[in-house]
Backbone as ProteinMPNN parsed JSONL, in Angstrom:
{"seq_chain_A": "MKRLLLCMGLVLLSISGAALAQVAASITLGDPGFYGRVDVGDAPAPRFINRSPVVGIRVQGAALPPPIYLHVRPGYERDWRHHCREYDACGQPVYFVRHDWYANTYVPHYREQHRDDHRDDHRDDHR", "coords_chain_A": {"N_chain_A": [[79.726, 68.227, 53.665], [77.511, 69.944, 53.374], [76.11, 69.15, 55.59], [77.752, 69.997, 57.68], [77.656, 72.794, 57.341], [74.928, 73.191, 57.815], [74.741, 72.389, 60.501], [76.411, 74.317, 61.678], [74.927, 76.607, 61.115], [72.606, 76.129, 62.641], [73.71, 76.2, 65.2], [74.548, 78.882, 65.313], [72.038, 80.163, 65.129], [70.861, 79.306, 67.537], [72.552, 80.533, 69.386], [72.167, 83.261, 68.786], [69.463, 83.454, 69.395], [69.509, 83.007, 72.153], [70.889, 85.277, 72.948], [69.046, 87.256, 72.249], [66.991, 86.667, 74.04], [68.013, 87.553, 76.43], [67.772, 90.27, 76.36], [65.306, 91.179, 77.033], [62.819, 93.366, 78.435], [61.106, 94.709, 81.265], [58.105, 96.285, 81.811], [56.1, 97.993, 84.02], [53.045, 98.867, 85.81], [52.857, 102.282, 86.469], [55.158, 102.948, 85.216], [56.461, 105.047, 82.626], [56.096, 104.015, 79.952], [54.062, 102.166, 80.131], [51.16, 100.361, 79.194], [47.864, 99.616, 79.848], [45.62, 98.349, 82.408], [44.637, 100.732, 84.795], [44.821, 101.364, 88.145], [43.158, 103.567, 89.82], [42.686, 104.335, 92.491], [43.62, 106.323, 95.204], [44.577, 108.38, 93.693], [44.843, 111.614, 92.07], [41.855, 112.848, 90.436], [41.113, 111.19, 87.408], [41.708, 112.169, 83.983], [39.789, 111.835, 81.117], [39.693, 110.403, 77.798], [37.321, 109.837, 76.566], [33.85, 110.687, 77.097], [31.944, 108.974, 78.128], [31.818, 105.5, 79.174], [33.276, 103.024, 76.994], [32.4, 100.113, 75.196], [33.944, 97.392, 73.833], [33.167, 94.876, 72.568], [30.001, 93.791, 72.775], [28.22, 91.497, 74.838], [25.412, 89.672, 74.232], [22.62, 89.943, 76.34], [24.109, 89.793, 78.668], [24.931, 91.184, 81.808], [26.5, 94.303, 82.266], [29.71, 94.715, 83.669], [31.228, 96.819, 86.262], [32.799, 99.895, 85.112], [36.222, 100.073, 83.889], [39.5, 101.569, 84.077], [41.714, 102.442, 81.547], [44.967, 102.811, 80.172], [45.895, 103.239, 77.033], [47.592, 102.492, 73.927], [48.246, 105.249, 71.719], [45.518, 106.087, 69.642], [44.278, 103.591, 69.763], [41.858, 103.686, 71.119], [40.093, 104.657, 69.267], [39.417, 102.616, 67.538], [38.412, 100.542, 69.142], [37.164, 97.982, 69.352], [38.774, 96.317, 67.86], [41.05, 96.149, 69.343], [40.513, 95.497, 71.965], [40.88, 92.883, 72.923], [43.624, 92.626, 73.361], [43.932, 93.835, 75.78], [42.421, 92.378, 77.45], [39.724, 93.177, 77.741], [37.3, 93.101, 76.374], [33.805, 93.428, 76.178], [33.718, 94.785, 78.496], [33.01, 97.807, 80.115], [34.883, 100.694, 79.386], [36.877, 103.388, 80.434], [39.023, 105.518, 78.872], [42.043, 106.691, 79.912], [43.658, 109.834, 79.69], [46.794, 110.343, 78.09], [48.508, 112.436, 78.945], [47.563, 112.913, 81.559], [48.11, 110.416, 82.713], [50.968, 110.262, 82.465], [51.909, 112.671, 83.673], [50.518, 113.07, 86.06], [49.468, 110.64, 87.25], [51.674, 108.747, 87.18], [53.799, 110.062, 88.737], [52.389, 110.186, 91.204], [51.849, 107.456, 91.7], [54.456, 106.437, 91.916], [55.341, 107.812, 94.189], [53.604, 106.75, 96.121], [54.372, 104.071, 96.079], [57.094, 103.894, 96.481], [58.711, 102.516, 98.341], [58.175, 99.911, 97.717], [59.727, 99.122, 95.602], [62.366, 98.953, 96.281], [65.872, 98.386, 96.005], [67.037, 95.59, 97.094], [69.322, 94.027, 96.919], [71.775, 91.973, 98.199], [75.224, 91.632, 98.881], [76.443, 88.641, 98.82], [78.819, 87.473, 98.4], [81.33, 87.525, 100.043]], "CA_chain_A": [[79.919, 69.653, 53.738], [76.218, 70.551, 53.621], [75.76, 68.844, 56.972], [78.557, 70.868, 58.528], [77.087, 74.139, 57.237], [73.639, 73.163, 58.487], [75.01, 72.353, 61.946], [76.936, 75.618, 62.075], [73.795, 77.531, 61.063], [71.761, 75.88, 63.806], [74.427, 76.696, 66.386], [74.463, 80.339, 65.283], [70.664, 80.539, 65.46], [70.609, 79.114, 68.973], [73.304, 81.556, 70.113], [71.506, 84.553, 68.609], [68.208, 83.378, 70.138], [69.829, 83.177, 73.57], [71.241, 86.685, 73.139], [67.806, 88.02, 72.199], [66.22, 86.407, 75.248], [68.597, 88.291, 77.538], [67.548, 91.686, 76.163], [63.92, 91.47, 77.387], [62.614, 94.404, 79.437], [59.844, 94.604, 81.979], [57.463, 97.575, 82.063], [54.987, 97.757, 84.923], [52.189, 99.989, 86.154], [53.622, 103.371, 87.06], [56.251, 103.288, 84.31], [55.935, 105.891, 81.548], [55.724, 103.272, 78.751], [53.085, 101.115, 80.447], [49.809, 100.434, 78.659], [47.034, 98.6, 80.469], [44.66, 98.756, 83.423], [45.132, 101.691, 85.773], [44.089, 101.371, 89.411], [43.206, 104.976, 90.194], [42.819, 104.415, 93.947], [43.52, 107.669, 95.775], [45.252, 109.333, 92.807], [43.964, 112.705, 91.63], [40.83, 112.428, 89.475], [41.648, 110.994, 86.055], [41.168, 112.86, 82.821], [39.423, 110.803, 80.156], [39.596, 110.705, 76.376], [35.904, 109.716, 76.233], [32.945, 111.172, 78.147], [31.236, 107.833, 78.721], [32.588, 104.28, 78.924], [33.171, 102.372, 75.693], [32.446, 98.656, 75.261], [34.463, 96.904, 72.56], [32.281, 93.861, 72.005], [28.929, 93.521, 73.745], [27.707, 90.135, 74.925], [23.951, 89.746, 74.324], [21.974, 89.465, 77.555], [25.001, 89.813, 79.828], [24.99, 92.445, 82.535], [27.814, 94.917, 82.162], [30.413, 94.932, 84.933], [31.603, 98.23, 86.441], [33.838, 100.316, 84.17], [37.623, 100.073, 84.288], [40.298, 102.637, 83.5], [42.831, 101.912, 80.777], [45.9, 103.656, 79.425], [46.134, 102.451, 75.817], [48.434, 103.127, 72.908], [47.519, 106.293, 70.99], [44.697, 105.661, 68.519], [43.554, 102.335, 70.021], [40.5, 103.965, 71.58], [39.255, 104.963, 68.099], [38.993, 101.348, 66.933], [38.552, 99.728, 70.336], [36.729, 96.589, 69.181], [39.881, 95.551, 67.284], [42.173, 96.124, 70.281], [40.096, 95.163, 73.338], [41.419, 91.579, 73.33], [44.989, 92.819, 73.84], [43.849, 94.324, 77.151], [41.457, 91.518, 78.127], [38.675, 94.103, 78.144], [36.115, 93.054, 75.516], [32.618, 93.234, 77.001], [33.936, 95.561, 79.72], [32.991, 99.259, 79.876], [36.232, 101.229, 79.576], [37.236, 104.794, 80.332], [40.409, 105.644, 78.446], [42.66, 107.845, 80.562], [44.508, 110.631, 78.8], [48.221, 110.084, 78.277], [49.131, 113.491, 79.745], [47.208, 112.667, 82.963], [48.862, 109.237, 83.16], [52.402, 110.548, 82.565], [52.248, 113.821, 84.509], [49.829, 113.047, 87.349], [49.378, 109.305, 87.837], [52.992, 108.127, 87.377], [54.45, 110.583, 89.947], [51.619, 109.778, 92.389], [52.07, 106.025, 91.9], [55.837, 106.246, 92.404], [55.396, 108.301, 95.572], [52.883, 105.8, 96.963], [54.996, 102.749, 96.044], [58.561, 104.017, 96.406], [59.355, 101.488, 99.161], [57.913, 98.588, 97.132], [60.683, 98.819, 94.542], [63.741, 99.136, 96.752], [66.85, 97.424, 95.509], [67.515, 94.895, 98.287], [70.343, 93.052, 96.588], [72.873, 91.903, 99.143], [76.434, 91.032, 98.345], [76.723, 87.441, 99.603], [80.132, 86.97, 98.005], [82.318, 88.266, 100.843]], "C_chain_A": [[78.602, 70.377, 54.041], [75.79, 70.335, 55.067], [76.495, 69.753, 57.951], [78.005, 72.289, 58.508], [75.737, 74.221, 57.942], [73.82, 73.185, 59.999], [75.516, 73.7, 62.437], [75.819, 76.668, 62.076], [72.878, 77.37, 62.259], [72.408, 76.387, 65.082], [74.339, 78.221, 66.437], [73.064, 80.835, 65.624], [70.389, 80.386, 66.942], [71.345, 80.148, 69.798], [72.616, 82.91, 69.986], [70.165, 84.574, 69.337], [68.434, 83.576, 71.616], [70.181, 84.631, 73.857], [69.995, 87.56, 73.129], [66.995, 87.846, 73.469], [66.745, 87.215, 76.425], [68.319, 89.786, 77.453], [66.141, 92.107, 76.605], [63.84, 92.517, 78.495], [61.248, 94.21, 80.073], [59.316, 96.005, 82.257], [56.23, 97.299, 82.903], [54.186, 99.029, 85.141], [53.015, 101.044, 86.865], [54.836, 103.743, 86.234], [55.671, 104.105, 83.156], [55.481, 105.127, 80.308], [54.699, 102.181, 78.973], [51.753, 101.401, 79.778], [49.018, 99.299, 79.275], [46.114, 99.213, 81.502], [45.329, 99.652, 84.455], [44.226, 101.629, 86.996], [44.201, 102.777, 89.975], [43.376, 105.143, 91.694], [42.626, 105.826, 94.455], [44.272, 108.707, 94.951], [44.296, 110.469, 92.469], [43.026, 112.238, 90.514], [41.394, 112.316, 88.066], [40.979, 111.897, 85.032], [40.968, 111.807, 81.751], [39.454, 111.326, 78.728], [38.123, 110.746, 75.986], [35.043, 110.182, 77.405], [32.188, 110.048, 78.843], [32.02, 106.566, 78.387], [32.274, 103.658, 77.567], [33.242, 100.87, 75.914], [32.855, 98.156, 73.888], [33.533, 95.932, 71.878], [31.246, 93.527, 73.078], [28.497, 92.064, 73.678], [26.204, 90.238, 75.164], [23.449, 89.17, 75.648], [22.851, 89.483, 78.789], [24.968, 91.192, 80.476], [26.409, 93.003, 82.443], [28.447, 95.076, 83.544], [30.737, 96.425, 85.096], [32.724, 98.619, 85.469], [35.242, 100.218, 84.772], [38.319, 101.24, 83.604], [41.488, 102.019, 82.793], [43.662, 103.041, 80.178], [46.299, 102.814, 78.226], [47.025, 103.225, 74.857], [47.61, 104.158, 72.137], [46.781, 105.725, 69.773], [43.898, 104.39, 68.768], [42.112, 102.591, 70.435], [39.561, 104.23, 70.409], [38.693, 103.71, 67.442], [39.063, 100.26, 68.006], [38.18, 98.262, 70.132], [37.823, 95.713, 68.576], [41.062, 95.415, 68.243], [41.799, 95.636, 71.678], [40.657, 93.824, 73.814], [42.824, 91.697, 73.904], [45.015, 93.229, 75.313], [42.887, 93.494, 77.999], [40.265, 92.338, 78.627], [37.491, 94.144, 77.185], [34.909, 92.764, 76.411], [32.695, 93.994, 78.309], [33.825, 97.046, 79.382], [34.361, 99.847, 80.248], [36.226, 102.755, 79.468], [38.703, 104.826, 79.949], [40.994, 106.887, 79.105], [43.585, 108.539, 79.571], [45.971, 110.369, 79.121], [48.875, 111.16, 79.151], [48.788, 113.335, 81.228], [48.011, 111.491, 83.502], [50.326, 109.603, 83.419], [52.72, 111.631, 83.597], [51.597, 113.821, 85.89], [49.902, 111.666, 87.994], [50.745, 108.7, 88.139], [53.705, 108.718, 88.591], [53.726, 110.178, 91.23], [51.878, 108.308, 92.714], [53.467, 105.78, 92.476], [55.985, 106.713, 93.846], [54.748, 107.297, 96.526], [53.601, 104.463, 97.092], [56.52, 102.795, 96.039], [59.275, 102.953, 97.218], [59.153, 100.085, 98.603], [58.994, 98.165, 96.157], [62.126, 99.064, 94.97], [64.631, 98.051, 96.197], [67.505, 96.772, 96.715], [68.572, 93.85, 97.983], [71.455, 93.112, 97.612], [74.054, 91.231, 98.472], [76.8, 89.853, 99.244], [78.088, 86.847, 99.286], [81.227, 87.726, 98.738], [83.657, 87.632, 100.823]], "O_chain_A": [[78.567, 71.301, 54.854], [75.189, 71.211, 55.691], [75.916, 70.219, 58.933], [77.899, 72.923, 59.558], [75.44, 75.221, 58.596], [73.125, 73.921, 60.699], [75.099, 74.174, 63.494], [75.783, 77.527, 62.957], [72.42, 78.359, 62.831], [71.731, 76.94, 65.949], [74.082, 78.789, 67.499], [72.92, 81.828, 66.337], [69.748, 81.247, 67.544], [70.823, 80.604, 70.815], [72.493, 83.633, 70.974], [69.768, 85.62, 69.85], [67.638, 84.243, 72.278], [69.809, 85.161, 74.904], [69.894, 88.503, 73.914], [66.368, 88.8, 73.929], [65.981, 87.531, 77.336], [68.613, 90.509, 78.405], [65.821, 93.294, 76.552], [64.69, 92.552, 79.385], [60.35, 93.615, 79.477], [60.005, 96.82, 82.871], [55.404, 96.462, 82.54], [54.581, 100.116, 84.72], [53.789, 100.726, 87.768], [55.485, 104.75, 86.515], [54.528, 103.888, 82.752], [54.536, 105.57, 79.655], [54.485, 101.35, 78.091], [51.272, 102.534, 79.788], [49.447, 98.146, 79.234], [45.852, 100.416, 81.493], [46.433, 99.375, 84.924], [43.013, 101.819, 86.894], [45.23, 103.137, 90.546], [44.135, 106.007, 92.133], [41.607, 106.46, 94.183], [44.574, 109.793, 95.447], [43.08, 110.31, 92.569], [43.367, 111.341, 89.743], [42.068, 113.226, 87.583], [39.837, 112.325, 85.201], [41.85, 110.986, 81.498], [39.27, 112.517, 78.477], [37.714, 111.579, 75.178], [35.452, 110.086, 78.562], [31.834, 110.165, 80.016], [32.798, 106.549, 77.433], [31.155, 103.755, 77.063], [34.042, 100.395, 76.72], [32.198, 98.454, 72.891], [33.15, 96.14, 70.727], [31.588, 93.039, 74.155], [28.42, 91.473, 72.6], [25.763, 90.81, 76.161], [23.806, 88.055, 76.027], [22.356, 89.204, 79.881], [24.976, 92.22, 79.799], [27.389, 92.263, 82.531], [27.788, 95.523, 84.482], [30.539, 97.204, 84.165], [33.507, 97.766, 85.053], [35.423, 100.271, 85.989], [37.785, 101.827, 82.662], [42.189, 101.178, 83.356], [43.142, 104.069, 79.745], [46.966, 101.791, 78.378], [47.185, 104.441, 74.963], [46.413, 103.964, 71.924], [47.354, 104.977, 68.98], [42.93, 104.129, 68.054], [41.232, 101.786, 70.13], [38.351, 104.046, 70.542], [37.611, 103.744, 66.855], [39.679, 99.211, 67.815], [38.832, 97.384, 70.697], [37.807, 94.496, 68.757], [41.981, 94.64, 67.979], [42.684, 95.385, 72.496], [40.886, 93.655, 75.011], [43.185, 90.963, 74.823], [46.003, 92.997, 76.008], [42.575, 93.862, 79.131], [39.851, 92.215, 79.78], [36.745, 95.123, 77.178], [34.997, 91.93, 77.312], [31.809, 93.854, 79.152], [34.484, 97.506, 78.45], [34.918, 99.529, 81.299], [35.652, 103.329, 78.543], [39.538, 104.227, 80.627], [40.511, 107.998, 78.89], [44.21, 107.898, 78.726], [46.341, 110.195, 80.282], [49.705, 110.841, 80.002], [49.639, 113.597, 82.078], [48.535, 111.551, 84.614], [50.864, 109.285, 84.48], [53.707, 111.514, 84.323], [52.077, 114.502, 86.796], [50.339, 111.528, 89.136], [50.961, 108.19, 89.239], [54.187, 107.951, 89.425], [54.369, 109.864, 92.232], [52.102, 107.957, 93.872], [53.628, 105.003, 93.417], [56.68, 106.076, 94.637], [55.276, 107.025, 97.605], [53.457, 103.786, 98.11], [57.166, 101.83, 95.631], [60.357, 102.518, 96.823], [59.881, 99.163, 98.973], [59.166, 96.972, 95.906], [62.995, 99.345, 94.144], [64.187, 96.929, 95.95], [68.429, 97.338, 97.299], [68.702, 92.877, 98.725], [72.015, 94.178, 97.868], [73.893, 90.371, 97.606], [77.397, 90.039, 100.304], [78.466, 85.821, 99.852], [81.975, 88.486, 98.123], [84.59, 88.137, 101.448]]}, "name": "protein", "num_of_chains": 1, "seq": "MKRLLLCMGLVLLSISGAALAQVAASITLGDPGFYGRVDVGDAPAPRFINRSPVVGIRVQGAALPPPIYLHVRPGYERDWRHHCREYDACGQPVYFVRHDWYANTYVPHYREQHRDDHRDDHRDDHR"}
């Protein structure tokens, strides 16, 4: 009886795990909920949270690379050294872009520039 209950429990866990795997979502650059590196390109000038670039963890004797622009979760910029690994940006000078600039200026510009990149080209091959 214990064996039967154990087997049934394992089956239920595998079914629920498969259901969870199908719920995954993908958020990319240009989406409102995206956090990560922002390629400013020809977008209007970014607005920054900080006046000068911030380095999370400095590497002694290493030359600093050019700064990057990041859109990070609110509050992460205040304790950057604890969050820089999540963005693969420790030892990198970072300008944190303001959320209002990202959402109201960058996202519309990015979508306009890349509107043809995200066309839905699904064809119905089941005629």
